[in-house]
C-alpha positions in Angstrom: 158.2 -12.4 73.8 155.8 -14.2 76.1 152.4 -13.7 74.5 152.0 -11.8 71.3 155.3 -13.1 69.8 154.2 -16.6 70.6 150.9 -15.9 68.8 152.8 -14.6 65.8 155.0 -17.7 65.8 151.9 -19.9 66.1 150.2 -18.0 63.2 153.2 -18.8 61.1 153.3 -22.4 62.1 149.6 -22.7 61.3 150.2 -21.0 58.0 147.7 -18.3 58.8 148.3 -15.6 56.1 148.9 -12.0 57.1 150.2 -9.2 55.0 153.8 -9.7 53.9 154.8 -6.1 54.5 154.4 -6.5 58.3 157.6 -6.5 60.2 157.5 -8.1 63.6 159.9 -6.6 66.2 160.4 -8.8 69.2 160.7 -7.2 72.7 160.7 -9.0 76.0 157.7 -7.1 77.2 155.3 -4.5 75.8 156.3 -2.4 78.9 159.7 -2.1 77.2 158.4 -0.3 74.2 159.8 3.2 74.3 157.7 5.9 72.6 160.9 7.2 71.0 161.3 3.8 69.3 157.8 4.2 67.9 158.5 7.8 66.7 161.8 6.6 65.1 159.9 3.8 63.3 157.6 6.4 61.7 160.6 8.6 60.8 162.4 5.7 59.2 159.7 4.7 56.9 156.8 2.9 58.6 153.3 4.1 57.5 151.8 2.5 60.7 152.8 1.0 64.0 150.9 -1.7 65.9 152.2 -2.3 69.4 150.9 -5.6 70.9 151.2 -7.2 74.3 149.7 -9.8 76.6 146.2 -9.2 78.1 145.9 -7.3 81.4 146.5 -9.6 84.3 148.6 -12.0 82.2 152.0 -10.1 82.2 155.0 -12.4 82.7 156.6 -9.3 84.4 153.5 -8.6 86.5 152.7 -5.1 85.3 154.5 -4.5 82.0 151.3 -4.3 80.0 150.0 -1.6 82.4 153.2 0.3 81.9 152.8 0.0 78.1 149.2 1.2 78.3 150.0 4.3 80.3 153.1 5.1 78.3 151.6 4.5 74.8 148.3 6.2 75.5 150.2 9.3 76.4 152.3 8.9 73.2 149.0 8.7 71.2 148.3 12.3 72.3 151.6 13.5 70.9 151.2 11.9 67.5 149.5 14.9 65.9 152.4 17.1 67.0 154.7 14.7 65.1 152.5 15.0 62.0 151.1 11.5 62.3 147.4 10.7 62.1 146.2 8.9 65.2 144.9 6.0 63.1 148.4 5.0 62.1 149.2 3.8 65.6 147.4 1.1 67.6 147.9 -0.8 70.9 146.3 -4.3 71.1 146.4 -7.2 73.5 147.0 -10.7 72.1 147.8 -13.9 74.1 150.1 -16.6 73.0 147.1 -18.9 72.5 145.4 -16.5 70.0 147.2 -16.9 66.7 143.9 -16.2 64.8 143.4 -13.0 66.7 147.0 -12.0 65.9 146.2 -12.6 62.2 143.0 -10.6 62.4 144.4 -7.6 64.3 147.4 -7.4 62.0 145.2 -7.6 58.8 142.8 -5.0 60.1 145.6 -2.6 61.0 147.3 -3.1 57.6 144.0 -2.3 55.8 143.5 0.8 58.0 146.9 2.1 57.2 146.6 1.2 53.5 143.4 3.2 53.3 145.2 6.2 54.8 147.9 6.0 52.2 151.6 6.7 52.6 152.8 8.8 55.5 154.2 12.2 54.7 156.1 13.9 57.5 159.4 15.7 57.7 162.2 13.2 58.1 160.1 10.2 56.9 161.9 8.0 54.5 159.3 6.3 52.3 159.9 2.6 51.7 162.5 2.2 54.4 161.3 0.2 57.4 162.8 0.1 60.8 
């Protein structure tokens, strides 16, 4: 809400193109991203998930990005157990004043996932996006 979403909004206002298949899900803080939400997003049709938050030391809630880092790095270790390649998930830090960085990170992630092809795991609903 306070950083990366502002960068996404600024990228849109500046008409910086990024892939149209990207769905932005706004949360108040990256520290509020529950790994179960990420797992459900994969099950419900996403071929990749990019979690983004403000840079370390810039958290509106003081330490939410540190919480996200700890929580989501642990989640990364569980991905193979879910049948998801590690490369389908990323965690990046983008400030509100970095719309170009937002565009670049989203485009790079999209290309990486596109190269991997569609996700195939039990319970995955291709084409449906959370």
